[in-house]
Every structure is written in C-alpha cells, then in structure tokens.
gemmi code that builds the backbone of each chain (N, CA, C; Angstrom):
import gemmi

chains = {
    "A": [
        ("UNK", (15.719, -0.139, 15.391), (16.059, 0.355, 14.064), (15.051, 1.613, 13.913)),
        ("UNK", (15.310, 1.885, 12.607), (14.584, 3.088, 12.084), (12.972, 2.897, 11.701)),
        ("UNK", (12.295, 3.859, 12.085), (10.701, 3.683, 11.702), (10.356, 5.117, 11.218)),
        ("UNK", (9.705, 5.192, 10.153), (9.365, 6.176, 9.337), (7.851, 6.325, 9.352)),
        ("UNK", (7.483, 7.187, 9.759), (5.748, 7.562, 9.752), (5.432, 8.663, 8.788)),
        ("UNK", (4.577, 8.401, 7.773), (4.088, 9.444, 6.931), (2.686, 9.621, 6.975)),
        ("UNK", (2.574, 10.846, 6.574), (0.913, 11.602, 6.727), (0.852, 12.813, 5.790)),
        ("UNK", (-0.231, 12.757, 5.163), (-1.525, 12.023, 5.184), (-1.324, 10.497, 4.441)),
        ("UNK", (-2.178, 9.909, 4.469), (-2.265, 8.605, 3.862), (-2.824, 8.919, 2.300)),
        ("UNK", (-3.645, 9.810, 2.266), (-4.221, 10.368, 0.992), (-4.169, 11.561, 1.097)),
        ("UNK", (-4.149, 12.443, -0.049), (-4.318, 13.809, -0.192), (-4.766, 14.030, -1.823)),
        ("UNK", (-6.036, 14.962, -1.397), (-6.691, 15.347, -2.883), (-6.463, 17.028, -2.952)),
        ("UNK", (-6.146, 17.462, -3.766), (-5.896, 18.902, -3.849), (-6.345, 19.332, -5.237)),
        ("UNK", (-6.706, 20.636, -5.494), (-7.485, 21.298, -6.637), (-5.676, 21.554, -7.421)),
        ("UNK", (-6.045, 21.446, -8.778), (-4.947, 21.916, -9.734), (-4.424, 23.110, -9.415)),
        ("UNK", (-2.977, 23.451, -9.466), (-2.689, 25.077, -8.951), (-2.296, 25.080, -7.394)),
        ("UNK", (-3.015, 24.363, -6.679), (-2.843, 24.334, -5.142), (-1.537, 23.666, -4.777)),
        ("UNK", (-1.139, 23.796, -3.691), (0.089, 23.118, -3.003), (-0.419, 21.891, -2.409)),
        ("UNK", (0.541, 21.107, -2.185), (0.509, 19.824, -1.364), (1.764, 19.733, -0.519)),
        ("UNK", (1.409, 19.256, 0.628), (2.515, 19.021, 1.548), (2.130, 17.651, 2.235)),
        ("UNK", (3.546, 16.845, 2.299), (3.314, 15.600, 3.013), (4.448, 15.516, 3.824)),
        ("UNK", (4.270, 14.859, 4.999), (5.171, 15.266, 6.303), (5.597, 13.714, 6.423)),
        ("UNK", (6.902, 13.535, 7.079), (7.198, 12.277, 7.652), (7.938, 12.629, 8.938)),
        ("UNK", (8.028, 11.862, 9.902), (8.732, 11.764, 11.002), (9.585, 10.283, 11.123)),
        ("UNK", (10.997, 10.511, 11.529), (11.607, 9.627, 11.705), (12.040, 9.198, 13.227)),
        ("UNK", (12.746, 8.057, 13.610), (12.935, 7.793, 14.903), (14.554, 7.784, 14.979)),
        ("UNK", (15.407, 7.237, 14.179), (16.671, 7.351, 14.293), (17.533, 8.511, 14.211)),
        ("UNK", (18.151, 9.076, 15.360), (18.689, 10.348, 15.215), (19.989, 10.373, 14.354)),
        ("UNK", (20.452, 8.807, 14.118), (21.731, 8.676, 13.187), (21.332, 8.701, 11.791)),
        ("UNK", (19.982, 8.842, 11.444), (19.702, 8.820, 10.022), (20.091, 10.273, 9.420)),
        ("UNK", (20.736, 10.225, 8.202), (21.397, 11.476, 7.662), (21.008, 11.757, 6.326)),
        ("UNK", (20.165, 10.634, 5.490), (19.889, 10.927, 4.166), (18.572, 10.740, 3.837)),
        ("UNK", (17.559, 11.502, 3.377), (16.154, 11.431, 3.151), (15.630, 11.770, 1.846)),
        ("UNK", (15.445, 10.588, 1.154), (14.943, 10.921, -0.260), (13.316, 10.476, -0.278)),
        ("UNK", (12.993, 11.279, -1.402), (11.477, 11.324, -1.640), (11.436, 10.586, -3.106)),
        ("UNK", (10.366, 9.526, -3.205), (10.092, 8.892, -4.395), (8.699, 9.214, -5.036)),
        ("UNK", (8.503, 9.025, -6.061), (6.984, 9.173, -6.629), (6.850, 7.936, -7.428)),
        ("UNK", (5.596, 7.189, -7.174), (5.396, 6.029, -7.970), (4.043, 6.252, -8.633)),
        ("UNK", (4.159, 6.057, -9.819), (3.048, 6.013, -10.811), (2.417, 4.488, -10.977)),
        ("UNK", (1.273, 4.259, -11.230), (0.602, 3.248, -11.118), (1.384, 2.006, -12.056)),
        ("UNK", (1.709, 0.882, -11.474), (2.186, 0.083, -12.294), (3.867, 0.151, -12.773)),
        ("UNK", (4.448, 1.237, -11.954), (5.777, 1.719, -12.264), (6.468, 1.589, -10.953)),
        ("UNK", (7.742, 1.309, -11.119), (8.690, 1.628, -9.827), (8.724, 2.862, -9.523)),
        ("UNK", (9.303, 2.980, -8.080), (9.428, 4.453, -7.595), (10.492, 5.046, -8.196)),
        ("UNK", (10.550, 6.558, -8.555), (11.233, 7.353, -9.041), (11.794, 8.319, -8.216)),
        ("UNK", (13.158, 8.589, -7.927), (13.672, 9.521, -7.068), (13.387, 10.923, -7.619)),
        ("UNK", (12.589, 11.643, -6.818), (12.321, 12.938, -7.359), (13.079, 14.140, -6.546)),
        ("UNK", (13.422, 13.906, -5.262), (14.396, 14.872, -4.565), (15.003, 14.243, -3.498)),
        ("UNK", (15.849, 14.565, -2.961), (16.707, 14.032, -1.685), (17.344, 15.245, -0.774)),
        ("UNK", (17.394, 14.908, 0.350), (18.027, 15.682, 1.361), (18.830, 15.089, 2.550)),
        ("UNK", (20.207, 15.821, 2.487), (20.941, 15.290, 3.628), (21.101, 16.141, 4.835)),
        ("UNK", (21.501, 15.677, 5.853), (21.149, 16.307, 7.161), (22.070, 17.614, 7.397)),
        ("UNK", (23.107, 17.865, 6.330), (23.862, 18.865, 6.331), (23.115, 20.284, 5.722)),
        ("UNK", (21.908, 20.097, 5.177), (21.117, 21.178, 4.920), (19.885, 21.191, 5.342)),
        ("UNK", (19.037, 22.412, 5.604), (17.575, 22.280, 6.040), (16.564, 22.171, 4.908)),
        ("UNK", (17.034, 22.840, 3.774), (16.028, 22.788, 2.718), (16.623, 22.668, 1.520)),
        ("UNK", (15.755, 22.326, 0.374), (16.440, 21.944, -0.896), (15.417, 22.194, -1.881)),
        ("UNK", (15.496, 22.615, -3.118), (14.287, 22.774, -3.795), (14.695, 22.597, -5.309)),
        ("UNK", (13.755, 22.200, -6.186), (14.206, 21.819, -7.546), (12.807, 22.059, -8.247)),
        ("UNK", (12.589, 23.402, -8.862), (11.521, 23.713, -9.483), (10.433, 23.768, -8.578)),
        ("UNK", (9.182, 22.963, -8.942), (8.025, 22.948, -8.175), (8.031, 22.089, -6.969)),
        ("UNK", (9.179, 21.365, -6.635), (9.175, 20.739, -5.426), (10.156, 21.088, -4.305)),
        ("UNK", (9.992, 20.889, -3.188), (10.915, 21.457, -2.229), (10.894, 20.418, -1.183)),
        ("UNK", (11.922, 20.310, -0.217), (11.982, 19.230, 0.884), (12.605, 20.133, 2.010)),
        ("UNK", (11.937, 20.218, 3.016), (12.682, 20.798, 4.279), (12.738, 19.585, 5.515)),
        ("UNK", (13.767, 19.691, 6.188), (14.391, 19.045, 7.309), (14.686, 19.592, 8.541)),
        ("UNK", (13.875, 19.182, 9.464), (14.200, 19.718, 10.802), (14.740, 18.401, 11.636)),
        ("UNK", (15.945, 18.627, 12.026), (16.961, 17.543, 12.537), (16.426, 17.418, 13.969)),
        ("UNK", (16.273, 18.444, 14.434), (15.817, 18.515, 16.068), (14.602, 17.580, 16.324)),
        ("UNK", (13.617, 18.113, 15.512), (12.340, 17.455, 15.617), (12.190, 15.979, 14.920)),
        ("UNK", (13.270, 15.789, 14.118), (13.266, 14.652, 13.483), (12.025, 14.492, 12.385)),
        ("UNK", (11.769, 15.424, 11.763), (10.729, 15.323, 10.751), (11.365, 16.281, 9.228)),
        ("UNK", (10.738, 15.798, 8.231), (10.887, 16.210, 7.152), (9.656, 16.146, 6.272)),
        ("UNK", (9.677, 17.138, 5.209), (8.293, 17.241, 4.525), (8.671, 17.785, 3.064)),
        ("UNK", (7.812, 17.090, 2.410), (7.747, 17.503, 0.880), (6.706, 18.458, 0.481)),
        ("UNK", (7.043, 19.483, -0.363), (6.285, 20.214, -0.728), (6.089, 20.523, -2.327)),
        ("UNK", (4.872, 20.418, -2.901), (4.726, 20.302, -4.228), (3.876, 21.796, -4.331)),
        ("UNK", (4.427, 22.827, -5.224), (3.687, 24.039, -5.484), (3.096, 23.865, -6.848)),
        ("UNK", (1.969, 24.709, -7.123), (1.489, 24.699, -8.459), (0.867, 23.402, -9.120)),
        ("UNK", (0.413, 22.565, -8.349), (0.223, 21.053, -8.598), (-0.494, 21.179, -10.006)),
        ("UNK", (-0.361, 19.799, -10.695), (-0.549, 19.715, -12.061), (-1.154, 18.255, -11.796)),
        ("UNK", (-2.025, 17.789, -12.729), (-2.608, 16.482, -12.790), (-1.706, 15.417, -12.866)),
        ("UNK", (-0.629, 15.595, -13.687), (0.561, 14.663, -13.572), (1.376, 14.310, -12.401)),
        ("UNK", (0.954, 15.297, -11.283), (1.613, 14.959, -10.152), (0.711, 13.962, -9.371)),
        ("UNK", (-0.352, 13.634, -9.747), (-1.030, 12.665, -9.326), (-0.239, 11.407, -9.208)),
        ("UNK", (0.145, 10.625, -7.872), (0.777, 9.374, -7.784), (0.833, 9.294, -6.520)),
        ("UNK", (1.707, 8.062, -6.128), (1.966, 7.714, -4.772), (3.261, 8.314, -4.283)),
        ("UNK", (3.415, 9.071, -3.039), (4.751, 9.428, -2.991), (5.099, 8.754, -1.692)),
        ("UNK", (6.651, 8.557, -1.562), (7.033, 7.579, -0.465), (8.199, 8.467, -0.047)),
        ("UNK", (8.327, 8.835, 1.337), (9.572, 9.492, 2.125), (10.231, 8.036, 2.528)),
        ("UNK", (11.729, 8.641, 2.876), (12.463, 7.364, 3.301), (13.614, 7.842, 3.980)),
        ("UNK", (14.567, 7.077, 4.935), (15.293, 7.525, 5.670), (16.374, 6.453, 5.778)),
        ("UNK", (17.717, 7.188, 6.089), (18.508, 5.797, 6.488), (20.043, 6.652, 6.810)),
        ("UNK", (20.720, 5.988, 7.644), (22.200, 6.339, 7.699), (23.024, 6.226, 6.177)),
        ("UNK", (23.692, 7.163, 5.887), (24.353, 6.991, 4.722), (25.428, 6.410, 4.672)),
        ("UNK", (25.605, 5.170, 4.297), (26.939, 4.166, 4.141), (26.625, 3.294, 3.149)),
        ("UNK", (27.495, 2.772, 2.804), (27.328, 1.653, 1.712), (26.675, 0.538, 2.146)),
        ("UNK", (25.574, 0.087, 1.371), (24.865, -1.046, 1.740), (23.879, -0.987, 2.682)),
        ("UNK", (23.650, 0.311, 3.439), (22.767, 0.325, 4.292), (21.365, 0.787, 3.721)),
        ("UNK", (20.411, 0.082, 4.181), (18.846, 0.089, 3.542), (18.189, 1.206, 3.899)),
        ("UNK", (17.217, 1.651, 3.057), (16.149, 2.552, 3.316), (15.200, 2.000, 4.216)),
        ("UNK", (14.386, 2.907, 5.029), (13.240, 2.673, 5.524), (12.307, 3.553, 5.123)),
        ("UNK", (11.252, 2.934, 4.604), (10.293, 3.779, 3.845), (9.165, 4.035, 4.807)),
        ("UNK", (8.484, 5.332, 4.478), (6.946, 5.631, 5.171), (5.977, 4.684, 4.081)),
        ("UNK", (4.851, 5.086, 4.901), (3.607, 4.151, 4.206), (3.279, 4.592, 3.000)),
        ("UNK", (3.395, 5.924, 2.504), (2.895, 6.222, 1.233), (2.058, 7.364, 1.366)),
        ("UNK", (1.959, 8.294, 0.437), (0.763, 9.062, 0.341), (0.281, 9.148, -1.323)),
        ("UNK", (-0.841, 8.877, -1.135), (-1.723, 8.878, -2.500), (-2.171, 10.324, -2.741)),
        ("UNK", (-1.585, 10.779, -3.979), (-2.040, 12.481, -3.982), (-2.859, 12.330, -5.297)),
        ("UNK", (-3.932, 12.793, -5.209), (-4.809, 13.143, -6.402), (-4.868, 14.814, -6.805)),
        ("UNK", (-4.749, 14.863, -7.897), (-4.865, 16.606, -8.096), (-5.963, 16.468, -9.174)),
        ("UNK", (-6.981, 17.343, -8.700), (-8.068, 17.177, -9.624), (-8.074, 18.518, -10.391)),
        ("UNK", (-8.559, 18.318, -11.712), (-8.227, 19.627, -12.690), (-9.471, 20.425, -12.407)),
    ],
    "B": [
        ("UNK", (21.350, 9.615, -16.568), (21.912, 8.605, -15.969), (21.322, 7.891, -14.890)),
        ("UNK", (22.031, 6.989, -14.344), (21.043, 6.350, -13.072), (20.109, 5.614, -13.517)),
        ("UNK", (20.076, 4.629, -14.549), (19.068, 3.895, -15.207), (19.173, 2.496, -14.640)),
        ("UNK", (18.040, 1.960, -14.157), (17.886, 0.629, -13.607), (16.875, -0.114, -14.538)),
        ("UNK", (17.093, -1.306, -15.064), (16.055, -1.941, -15.774), (15.791, -3.366, -15.027)),
        ("UNK", (14.607, -4.061, -15.349), (13.989, -5.228, -14.900), (13.526, -5.934, -16.177)),
        ("UNK", (13.875, -7.170, -15.977), (13.241, -7.820, -17.126), (12.853, -9.397, -16.492)),
        ("UNK", (11.698, -9.850, -16.864), (10.603, -9.412, -17.511), (9.825, -8.329, -16.971)),
        ("UNK", (9.186, -7.527, -17.372), (8.378, -6.383, -16.891), (6.967, -7.338, -16.297)),
        ("UNK", (6.364, -8.251, -16.810), (5.602, -9.115, -16.214), (5.426, -10.607, -16.572)),
        ("UNK", (5.057, -11.237, -15.879), (5.295, -12.619, -16.277), (3.987, -13.582, -15.492)),
        ("UNK", (3.498, -14.547, -16.212), (2.411, -15.348, -15.653), (2.976, -16.841, -15.789)),
        ("UNK", (2.670, -17.438, -14.715), (3.362, -19.017, -14.597), (2.530, -19.729, -13.930)),
        ("UNK", (2.672, -21.088, -14.096), (1.882, -22.056, -13.229), (2.295, -22.228, -12.005)),
        ("UNK", (1.592, -22.597, -11.208), (1.870, -23.048, -9.910), (2.935, -24.091, -9.809)),
        ("UNK", (4.129, -23.851, -9.133), (5.159, -24.962, -9.172), (6.442, -24.760, -9.964)),
        ("UNK", (6.293, -23.896, -10.603), (7.263, -23.550, -11.551), (8.332, -22.339, -10.816)),
        ("UNK", (9.451, -22.214, -11.448), (10.017, -21.247, -10.982), (10.462, -19.855, -12.016)),
        ("UNK", (10.577, -19.038, -11.437), (10.757, -17.690, -12.322), (11.811, -16.911, -11.981)),
        ("UNK", (12.665, -16.443, -12.896), (13.792, -15.575, -12.720), (13.440, -14.172, -13.066)),
        ("UNK", (13.978, -13.370, -11.939), (13.699, -11.660, -12.501), (15.248, -11.320, -12.627)),
        ("UNK", (15.465, -10.561, -13.752), (16.957, -9.785, -13.643), (16.774, -8.266, -13.456)),
        ("UNK", (17.696, -7.719, -12.770), (17.862, -6.314, -12.337), (19.307, -5.992, -13.000)),
        ("UNK", (19.151, -4.993, -13.852), (20.369, -4.328, -14.362), (20.719, -3.003, -14.088)),
        ("UNK", (21.880, -2.398, -13.778), (21.811, -1.110, -13.710), (22.767, -0.842, -15.134)),
        ("UNK", (22.254, 0.074, -15.842), (22.536, 0.317, -17.184), (23.722, 1.252, -17.414)),
        ("UNK", (23.861, 2.157, -16.444), (25.106, 3.280, -16.728), (25.674, 3.534, -15.736)),
        ("UNK", (25.712, 2.630, -14.430), (26.556, 2.693, -13.374), (26.878, 1.462, -12.720)),
        ("UNK", (27.787, 1.004, -12.057), (28.169, 0.037, -11.157), (27.547, -0.181, -9.888)),
        ("UNK", (26.852, -0.834, -9.670), (26.252, -0.844, -8.377), (26.678, -2.137, -7.247)),
        ("UNK", (27.557, -2.022, -6.118), (27.860, -3.061, -5.439), (26.922, -3.481, -4.722)),
        ("UNK", (25.950, -2.766, -4.446), (24.495, -3.117, -3.612), (23.246, -3.004, -4.430)),
        ("UNK", (22.467, -3.955, -4.427), (21.221, -4.195, -4.867), (20.443, -4.763, -3.900)),
        ("UNK", (19.002, -4.067, -3.951), (18.127, -4.469, -3.005), (16.705, -5.076, -4.007)),
        ("UNK", (16.244, -6.102, -3.033), (15.105, -6.532, -3.942), (13.971, -6.326, -2.806)),
        ("UNK", (12.558, -5.743, -3.394), (11.432, -5.570, -2.940), (10.295, -6.273, -3.298)),
        ("UNK", (9.347, -6.564, -2.517), (8.006, -6.719, -3.265), (6.809, -5.647, -2.472)),
        ("UNK", (5.833, -5.504, -3.375), (4.834, -4.657, -3.133), (3.743, -5.172, -3.342)),
        ("UNK", (2.646, -5.118, -2.271), (1.296, -5.625, -2.640), (0.505, -4.342, -2.798)),
        ("UNK", (-0.689, -4.554, -3.472), (-1.424, -3.460, -3.856), (-1.735, -2.397, -2.843)),
        ("UNK", (-1.594, -1.092, -3.088), (-1.908, 0.004, -2.318), (-0.970, -0.068, -0.754)),
        ("UNK", (0.129, -0.751, -0.992), (1.201, -0.932, 0.193), (2.541, -0.219, -0.178)),
        ("UNK", (3.116, -0.231, 0.992), (4.550, 0.326, 0.798), (5.477, -0.808, 0.265)),
        ("UNK", (6.527, -0.149, 0.159), (7.568, -1.380, -0.421), (8.212, -2.031, 0.919)),
        ("UNK", (8.227, -3.539, 0.629), (8.652, -4.497, 1.593), (10.007, -4.948, 1.253)),
        ("UNK", (10.964, -4.748, 2.086), (12.383, -4.955, 1.663), (12.509, -6.808, 1.767)),
        ("UNK", (13.056, -7.408, 0.774), (13.026, -8.760, 1.026), (14.572, -9.195, 1.397)),
        ("UNK", (15.449, -8.508, 0.437), (16.998, -8.880, 0.732), (17.817, -7.790, 0.308)),
        ("UNK", (19.046, -7.633, 0.642), (20.159, -6.845, 0.469), (21.038, -7.700, -0.406)),
        ("UNK", (21.624, -7.346, -1.498), (22.311, -8.450, -2.439), (23.743, -7.405, -2.662)),
        ("UNK", (24.736, -7.942, -2.273), (26.154, -7.464, -2.558), (26.814, -8.242, -3.654)),
        ("UNK", (27.392, -7.659, -4.528), (28.204, -8.421, -5.328), (29.262, -9.099, -5.018)),
        ("UNK", (29.297, -10.423, -5.321), (30.090, -11.437, -5.105), (30.194, -11.905, -3.648)),
        ("UNK", (28.952, -11.753, -3.148), (28.617, -12.462, -1.632), (27.188, -12.844, -1.617)),
        ("UNK", (27.197, -13.545, -0.385), (25.621, -13.991, -0.338), (24.738, -13.003, 0.143)),
        ("UNK", (23.387, -12.998, -0.235), (22.394, -11.971, -0.139), (22.086, -11.979, 1.474)),
        ("UNK", (21.689, -11.002, 2.005), (21.340, -10.563, 3.413), (19.805, -10.571, 3.472)),
        ("UNK", (18.958, -11.577, 3.981), (17.616, -11.771, 3.819), (16.919, -10.927, 5.154)),
        ("UNK", (15.940, -10.387, 4.806), (15.079, -9.723, 5.793), (14.248, -11.088, 6.853)),
        ("UNK", (13.978, -10.577, 7.937), (13.237, -11.579, 8.845), (12.028, -12.109, 8.022)),
        ("UNK", (11.635, -13.164, 7.978), (10.598, -13.909, 7.579), (10.575, -14.296, 5.946)),
        ("UNK", (11.505, -13.648, 5.276), (11.915, -14.112, 3.897), (12.754, -15.338, 3.672)),
        ("UNK", (12.014, -16.348, 3.002), (12.875, -17.703, 2.940), (13.732, -17.642, 1.935)),
        ("UNK", (14.972, -17.665, 2.237), (16.147, -17.634, 1.225), (16.142, -18.671, 0.168)),
        ("UNK", (15.505, -19.996, 0.631), (15.545, -20.928, -0.208), (14.454, -20.882, -1.406)),
        ("UNK", (13.535, -20.287, -0.933), (12.556, -19.815, -1.951), (12.695, -18.730, -2.805)),
        ("UNK", (13.134, -17.613, -2.311), (13.700, -16.407, -3.016), (15.474, -16.344, -3.503)),
        ("UNK", (15.769, -16.817, -4.244), (17.337, -17.233, -4.623), (17.717, -15.973, -5.278)),
        ("UNK", (18.783, -15.313, -4.616), (19.215, -14.029, -5.097), (20.759, -14.150, -5.557)),
        ("UNK", (21.122, -13.862, -6.781), (22.372, -13.845, -7.080), (23.015, -12.686, -7.831)),
        ("UNK", (24.131, -12.233, -7.325), (24.665, -10.731, -7.697), (25.985, -11.013, -8.354)),
        ("UNK", (25.860, -11.789, -9.688), (27.296, -12.072, -10.212), (28.252, -11.011, -10.479)),
        ("UNK", (27.547, -9.712, -10.959), (28.527, -8.578, -11.350), (28.100, -7.525, -10.840)),
        ("UNK", (28.756, -6.430, -11.101), (28.508, -5.077, -10.457), (27.413, -4.183, -11.243)),
        ("UNK", (26.749, -5.107, -12.455), (25.657, -4.599, -12.965), (24.411, -5.439, -13.036)),
        ("UNK", (24.570, -6.554, -12.502), (23.332, -7.578, -12.646), (22.974, -8.399, -11.072)),
        ("UNK", (21.995, -8.294, -10.918), (21.470, -9.238, -9.959), (20.275, -10.083, -10.269)),
        ("UNK", (20.218, -11.112, -9.907), (18.816, -11.774, -10.166), (18.171, -12.347, -9.127)),
        ("UNK", (16.691, -12.497, -9.353), (15.989, -13.137, -8.148), (15.234, -14.396, -8.694)),
        ("UNK", (15.136, -15.261, -8.172), (14.637, -16.563, -8.621), (13.517, -17.104, -7.660)),
        ("UNK", (12.175, -17.092, -7.894), (11.199, -17.346, -7.258), (11.070, -18.987, -7.400)),
        ("UNK", (11.584, -19.798, -6.513), (11.348, -21.298, -7.012), (9.989, -21.672, -6.337)),
        ("UNK", (9.576, -22.631, -7.100), (8.366, -23.167, -6.745), (7.231, -22.323, -6.455)),
        ("UNK", (7.015, -21.356, -7.250), (5.982, -20.361, -7.099), (4.524, -20.843, -6.942)),
        ("UNK", (3.745, -20.287, -6.057), (2.591, -20.358, -5.545), (1.680, -19.243, -5.665)),
        ("UNK", (0.350, -19.285, -5.860), (-0.575, -18.047, -6.013), (-0.240, -16.908, -5.055)),
        ("UNK", (0.176, -17.505, -3.783), (0.498, -16.365, -2.764), (1.873, -15.730, -3.032)),
        ("UNK", (2.625, -15.991, -4.164), (3.914, -15.171, -4.395), (3.526, -14.140, -5.508)),
        ("UNK", (2.294, -14.254, -6.005), (1.977, -13.424, -6.746), (1.983, -11.936, -6.481)),
        ("UNK", (2.507, -11.024, -6.766), (2.919, -9.791, -6.388), (3.936, -8.777, -7.462)),
        ("UNK", (4.201, -7.598, -7.002), (4.895, -6.930, -7.592), (6.502, -6.563, -7.028)),
        ("UNK", (7.411, -7.276, -8.023), (8.846, -7.227, -7.411), (9.622, -6.175, -8.173)),
        ("UNK", (10.243, -5.233, -7.167), (11.134, -4.233, -7.648), (12.480, -4.321, -7.106)),
        ("UNK", (13.284, -4.190, -8.083), (14.890, -3.897, -7.504), (15.283, -2.608, -7.197)),
        ("UNK", (16.489, -2.462, -6.740), (17.015, -1.057, -6.517), (18.374, -1.201, -6.783)),
        ("UNK", (19.200, -0.382, -7.274), (20.665, -0.389, -7.074), (21.028, 0.818, -6.519)),
        ("UNK", (22.244, 0.727, -5.785), (22.779, 2.045, -5.428), (24.083, 2.385, -5.942)),
        ("UNK", (24.051, 3.514, -6.406), (25.061, 4.149, -7.137), (26.110, 5.056, -6.113)),
        ("UNK", (27.240, 4.864, -5.986), (28.092, 5.620, -5.177), (28.793, 6.660, -5.919)),
        ("UNK", (28.609, 7.940, -5.523), (29.316, 8.874, -6.213), (29.418, 10.373, -5.219)),
        ("UNK", (30.969, 11.070, -5.338), (31.021, 11.909, -4.622), (30.755, 11.620, -3.151)),
        ("UNK", (31.161, 10.498, -2.742), (30.908, 10.391, -1.155), (29.488, 10.114, -0.911)),
        ("UNK", (28.669, 10.214, -1.647), (27.433, 9.804, -1.381), (26.659, 8.747, -1.991)),
        ("UNK", (25.870, 7.877, -1.439), (25.001, 6.843, -2.420), (23.450, 7.031, -2.370)),
        ("UNK", (23.124, 6.900, -3.625), (21.709, 7.052, -4.061), (21.089, 5.914, -4.620)),
        ("UNK", (20.077, 5.508, -3.957), (19.359, 4.206, -4.396), (18.349, 4.599, -5.782)),
        ("UNK", (18.298, 3.967, -6.702), (17.572, 3.937, -7.906), (16.851, 2.726, -8.129)),
        ("UNK", (15.452, 2.883, -8.586), (14.713, 1.800, -8.559), (14.361, 1.341, -10.218)),
        ("UNK", (14.311, -0.085, -10.207), (13.685, -0.334, -11.576), (12.231, -0.227, -11.638)),
        ("UNK", (11.787, -0.538, -12.918), (10.384, -0.243, -13.347), (9.575, -1.447, -12.626)),
        ("UNK", (10.034, -2.647, -11.961), (9.050, -3.639, -11.282), (8.967, -4.692, -12.394)),
        ("UNK", (8.289, -5.899, -11.602), (8.040, -6.981, -12.430), (6.767, -7.515, -11.843)),
        ("UNK", (5.839, -7.753, -12.474), (4.322, -8.279, -12.073), (4.560, -9.628, -12.344)),
        ("UNK", (4.380, -10.217, -11.163), (4.288, -11.637, -11.157), (2.938, -12.277, -10.734)),
        ("UNK", (2.351, -13.092, -11.734), (1.163, -13.958, -11.483), (1.335, -15.262, -11.617)),
        ("UNK", (1.094, -16.047, -10.361), (1.223, -17.199, -10.433), (-0.240, -18.034, -10.425)),
        ("UNK", (-0.614, -18.632, -11.259), (-2.098, -19.409, -11.434), (-1.958, -20.708, -10.704)),
    ],
}
model = gemmi.Model(1)
for chain_id, residues in chains.items():
    chain = gemmi.Chain(chain_id)
    for i, (resn, *xyz) in enumerate(residues, 1):
        res = gemmi.Residue()
        res.name, res.seqid = resn, gemmi.SeqId(i, " ")
        for name, pos in zip(("N", "CA", "C"), xyz):
            atom = gemmi.Atom()
            atom.name, atom.element = name, gemmi.Element(name[0])
            atom.pos, atom.b_iso = gemmi.Position(*pos), 0.0
            res.add_atom(atom)
        chain.add_residue(res)
    model.add_chain(chain)
structure = gemmi.Structure()
structure.add_model(model)
structure.setup_entities()
C-alpha cells in the first residue's frame, strides 16, 4: 500500500518568512495530492491540492510542487502570518471513487510574530 | 460549497453507554464517507470507509461490532460507538467525497470530541 512520509514534524518561522513542508510517497500510481490545515480542536481543512498532470499549483500565498519522478511534493507558504500557525497534513491517493487517502504524520507550524 | 457537518461537536458519556455521531454533507451528495479517529498530536487514523447503501469497510484492527457505521443516504453517515469505555475517548472526524468534473475531493467535518468517563 501507499506510504507517505512528511518532514519536518515541527517548523518554527518568523512572521513574514517562508515555510516549506516536504512529503514523499511510495506508490507511483498515486496521482492526487491534497494538503490540509488543521487548527486546534477542528477538523482538517483542504487548502490546496495537485494532480499528477501538473507540476506546480499556486493559490495566493500557498503553492504546491510535485516531482513525480522523485515521488515527492512540497507545500510552500510565503509571507507567513500568525494565523498560518496550525498542523499541516499532506496526503496521497490514486484518484478513483471510494479510494482512501494516505496521510503524512503532520507538521506543526508556528509563526512567531 | 463543500460543507461537511458533524453532530455533536463534543459529548461526554458514562462507560458502557453508546454514542451516535452524525456526519452530513450539506451542499453535495457523497457516495463515500470516511471515519477517522485522532489522538492528541497524532495524524488521522482511518477507521472505515462508508458507502451509501452498502456495508462499511473497516480498517484492520477496528472492531466493526464496536464501531457501527450506517450510511443510509447520500448526505448522511452515522458512527455509533457501542459500550464505550475510557480508551474510546478520542477526536472522531468524518469526511465526505465530492465527485465533480471527473475528480473526487475529500472534505472533512469539524470533528467530535468524545470523552468517556
């Protein structure tokens, strides 16, 4: 089955700096890679996703890059703000009805004002 | 769009009682819903996959007789924790899959905090 590794487990950045979280996956058939943000006591919120037909996707201050050959993908947050502080999860799956996501272990991001 | 709700948001019960948690997709139909549990500072652990009109598929190690899942409609799935014990205390989160434009995207509910005394 799929295995997703996520690094780092914790990340502390100064407000305004960039944050980068990296994930690797094992199943070369995986073609869908979402990122979720989870604030304390809440459910995960989808913030961006990428499918294997593209190498990069951007939405305002967040971007995701995908390297299919190396089987890794990364989340980039620019101009970080205190409200970006949360736990971020990457995930991977083969996109088909009913298929389940495999999650990374999570990265706790702290943005210091 | 793509809103998933859960009810209740938190529940405290006595050991031995049963607790039902509802998961609803509010603005889309979801043929597949998933149930997760999450312990503090850990990742999400998939418990089961719930398909409308059929039996749920449980992950290895999850007792199907203890965690009863019903997916009676395209917008509602329920998880019942039967004969709850303190070790069942956890954060339970559901998700629903929206199929659109030949792609499917998973959206999560806000979670239910279960405390068993």
